[in-house]
C-alpha positions in Angstrom: 21.4 137.4 89.3 23.7 134.7 90.7 24.2 130.9 90.6 22.2 128.9 88.3 18.4 129.1 87.2 16.8 125.7 87.2 14.4 125.2 84.1 11.4 122.8 85.2 10.9 119.7 83.3 7.4 120.3 81.5 5.2 117.3 79.9 4.6 116.9 76.5 2.3 119.5 74.6 -0.9 119.0 72.5 -2.8 115.6 72.5 0.5 113.8 71.7 0.0 111.0 74.1 -3.5 110.5 72.5 -2.4 110.4 68.9 1.1 109.0 69.0 2.7 108.0 65.2 3.2 104.5 64.0 4.9 103.2 61.1 1.5 102.2 59.6 0.7 106.1 60.1 3.4 107.2 57.5 3.1 108.0 54.0 5.3 106.1 51.5 7.3 109.2 50.8 8.5 112.1 53.0 7.0 114.8 50.8 3.5 113.4 51.2 4.0 112.8 54.9 5.1 116.5 55.3 2.0 117.7 53.3 -0.2 115.7 55.7 1.3 117.3 58.5 1.6 121.0 57.2 -2.2 120.7 56.3 -2.8 119.5 60.0 -1.0 122.8 61.1 -2.7 125.2 58.7 -6.4 123.7 59.7 -5.4 123.8 63.5 -4.6 127.7 63.0 -1.3 127.8 64.1 0.6 131.2 63.8 3.1 131.5 61.5 2.7 127.6 59.9 5.5 128.2 57.4 8.4 129.4 60.0 11.3 127.2 60.2 14.5 127.5 61.8 17.3 127.5 59.4 20.8 126.3 60.7 24.2 126.9 58.7 27.5 127.0 59.5 30.5 129.1 58.3 33.6 127.7 56.5 35.3 126.9 60.1 31.9 124.9 61.0 30.7 127.7 63.2 26.9 127.3 63.3 24.4 129.9 63.4 20.5 129.8 63.1 17.6 132.0 62.6 14.1 131.7 61.5 13.0 132.1 58.0 9.5 131.5 56.0 9.1 128.4 53.9 7.8 129.5 50.5 7.6 126.3 48.6 8.0 122.4 49.3 7.8 119.5 46.6 10.1 116.2 46.1 13.0 118.4 45.2 13.1 119.9 48.7 12.2 123.4 50.7 12.5 126.6 49.2 13.1 130.0 51.0 14.3 133.0 49.6 16.8 135.6 51.0 19.7 138.1 50.3 22.4 135.9 49.5 24.9 138.5 51.1 23.3 138.2 54.3 25.1 135.9 57.0 22.6 132.9 56.4 23.0 133.2 52.3 26.8 133.8 52.5 27.3 130.6 55.0 24.7 128.6 52.9 26.4 129.0 49.6 30.2 128.6 51.0 29.3 125.7 53.1 26.3 124.2 51.2 24.9 122.1 53.9 21.7 123.4 56.1 19.4 122.0 58.5 15.6 123.1 59.1 13.3 122.6 61.9 9.6 123.1 62.0 8.6 123.7 65.4 4.9 122.7 65.6 4.7 122.2 69.5 1.3 122.9 69.7 0.3 119.8 68.0 3.0 117.9 69.9 5.1 117.7 66.5 8.3 118.7 65.0 9.8 118.0 61.7 13.5 118.2 61.2 15.4 118.3 57.8 19.2 117.9 56.6 20.3 118.1 53.5 22.4 120.3 50.8 21.7 123.8 49.5 21.3 124.9 45.8 20.2 128.0 44.3 17.0 128.1 42.6 17.0 129.4 39.3 16.8 133.1 38.3 13.5 132.8 36.7 11.9 131.0 39.7 13.4 133.8 41.9 11.7 136.7 39.7 8.4 135.3 39.8 8.1 134.8 43.3 9.6 138.4 43.8 6.9 139.8 41.4 4.2 138.2 43.8 5.5 140.1 46.9 4.0 143.4 48.2 5.7 146.4 47.0 7.0 147.3 50.4 8.8 144.1 50.6 10.3 144.6 47.1 11.7 147.9 48.1 13.0 146.4 51.6 14.8 143.9 49.8 16.8 146.8 47.7 17.1 148.8 51.1 18.6 146.5 53.6 22.2 145.4 53.4 21.0 142.5 55.5 23.3 141.4 58.1 25.9 144.3 57.7 26.5 146.8 60.5 24.7 149.9 60.1 24.9 153.2 62.2 21.2 153.8 63.1 17.6 153.5 62.0 17.8 156.8 59.8 20.3 155.1 57.8 17.6 152.7 56.7 15.1 155.7 56.1 17.3 157.2 54.0 18.0 154.1 51.8 14.3 153.4 51.8 13.6 156.9 50.4 16.3 156.6 47.8 15.2 153.0 46.6 11.5 154.3 46.4 12.6 157.0 44.5 14.7 154.8 41.9 11.9 152.5 41.3 9.1 155.2 41.2 7.3 154.1 38.0 8.7 150.9 38.0 6.1 147.6 38.5 7.0 145.0 39.0 10.4 146.1 40.7 12.9 143.7 39.7 14.7 141.4 42.6 18.3 142.5 43.4 21.1 140.6 41.7 22.1 139.4 45.2 18.4 138.3 46.1 17.3 134.8 45.5 15.9 131.6 46.4 17.6 128.8 48.1 16.5 125.1 48.1 17.5 122.7 50.7 17.3 119.2 49.1 16.9 116.7 51.7 19.3 113.7 53.0 17.1 112.9 55.8 13.7 114.0 57.0 12.6 113.2 60.5 8.9 113.3 61.9 8.8 113.9 65.8 5.6 113.0 67.7 5.8 113.9 71.3 4.7 111.2 73.8 4.5 111.0 77.7 7.8 110.2 79.6 10.1 111.3 76.9 9.1 108.5 75.0 8.6 110.1 71.8 8.0 108.6 68.4 10.5 109.4 65.9 10.5 108.3 62.3 13.3 109.2 59.9 13.2 109.0 56.1 16.8 108.8 54.7 18.0 109.0 51.5 20.3 105.8 50.4 20.7 106.6 46.6 19.4 108.6 43.9 15.7 108.2 44.3 16.1 105.6 47.0 14.9 106.1 50.6 14.7 104.0 53.8 12.4 104.7 56.8 13.6 104.1 60.2 12.3 104.4 63.7 14.6 106.1 65.8 15.0 105.9 69.7 13.6 109.3 71.5 
C-alpha cells in the first residue's frame, strides 16, 4: 500500500445527543459520579466493563499503554493488580504517575483519570490473589511478564514446573513480585459525546487534601 489512507469522520455513538451531561447532573464527588456511570455500563451489558487503558511512562518520559482490568474503586482511587517486574509495573513504580481511560463508547461516554501510583498493602494483594481461579494463580508464577521468551513451549514447561511445585497448596500465595497498584486521582474527567464534536466534558480536579473543584472543559 502506498500513500495515505483517509479515515472517515464518524458521528457520535450511542444516544449521546439525546442525553448530554449538565452540571446539575453531576454528583458532588468524582467517586459517586463514577459509580453512577459504572452501574449504567453494567446494566447496559457492555463487554468487559472493567477494562481500562493504563498509560505509564519510563524514566525518560517515553509513554506506553495497555488495557488492564479494574478490580476496585473507592474515594482513595482505582486499583489493579499486576506483575511489578512487567513493563507497566516497572514504569509505574519508577515514575509513579499514570493515566486511565475507560472507553465506554457504546454509551457515548469515556472517563479519564490522571494521578499518582502507590502500591496497595500486601494483605490486600494476598486477599485478592486468593480469590483468583487456580489457573490464574499458577499463571502469575509462570509468566516472566514483558520479558523476551524463546517460544510457547517455554511457557508450557514453566507452567508444568509451577503446577508441580504448588501441588497440594491451596490457596497458592502470590509471587513476591506481584501485587496491587492504586492510581490516586488528581483529576477525573467525565466525557459525554454530543453532535458536531461539541461534547460535554466535566473535570473534578484536586486542589488540596480533600478539596476538589468541578470545571467544564471545552470539547
